[in-house]
C-alpha positions in Angstrom: -0.1 0.0 0.0 2.6 2.5 0.9 4.4 1.8 -2.4 1.3 2.7 -4.3 0.8 5.9 -2.3 4.5 6.9 -3.0 4.2 6.1 -6.7 0.8 8.1 -7.1 2.4 11.2 -5.5 5.4 10.9 -7.7 3.1 10.5 -10.7 1.6 14.1 -10.1 5.0 15.4 -11.1 6.6 15.8 -7.8 10.2 16.8 -8.2 11.5 17.2 -4.6 10.6 15.8 -1.2 12.1 16.4 2.3 12.3 14.4 5.4 14.0 12.0 7.8 13.9 8.2 6.7 12.7 5.6 9.3 11.2 2.1 9.1 7.7 3.7 9.0 8.3 5.6 5.9 11.0 3.9 4.0 8.7 2.3 1.4 6.7 5.3 0.5 10.0 7.4 0.2 11.5 4.7 -1.9 8.5 4.8 -4.3 8.7 8.7 -4.4 12.4 8.5 -5.5 11.7 5.5 -8.0 9.0 7.8 -9.4 11.6 10.6 -10.1 11.5 12.6 -7.1 14.8 13.8 -5.4 14.9 13.2 -1.6 16.5 15.8 0.7 17.4 14.3 3.9 17.3 16.5 6.9 18.8 15.7 10.5 15.5 16.5 12.4 11.9 16.4 11.4 11.4 20.1 12.4 14.1 21.1 10.0 12.5 18.8 7.2 9.2 20.5 7.4 10.8 23.9 7.4 12.7 22.8 4.3 9.4 21.7 2.6 7.6 24.9 3.7 10.5 27.2 2.3 10.6 25.1 -0.9 6.9 25.6 -1.4 7.1 29.3 -0.6 9.9 30.1 -3.0 9.0 27.6 -6.0 5.2 27.9 -5.9 5.1 23.9 -5.8 3.7 21.6 -3.3 6.1 20.9 -0.4 6.3 17.3 0.5 7.7 16.1 3.9 8.1 12.4 4.7 8.8 11.3 8.3 8.7 8.3 10.7 5.5 7.8 12.7 5.3 8.6 16.4 8.1 10.9 17.7 9.0 11.7 14.1 5.5 13.1 13.6 5.5 15.1 16.8 8.9 16.7 16.0 7.3 17.6 12.6 4.8 19.8 14.4 7.6 21.9 15.9 8.3 23.2 12.3 
């Protein structure tokens, strides 16, 4: 299921995604990359969401952020 979600998002023309890899988002992130998106790894989820936000504001495109569940998701809210 996660591979279908990643492939579907990539098929929309997504060129860049941001985030921190973990076991909970590895499959979807791999599918994004297989679909042609570049993945920009951050050291912290709060930084990753700020990167995606800045990308969206500057480029006018959708900013996508992929993080691990649990603490990864709560760290994301900091940004």
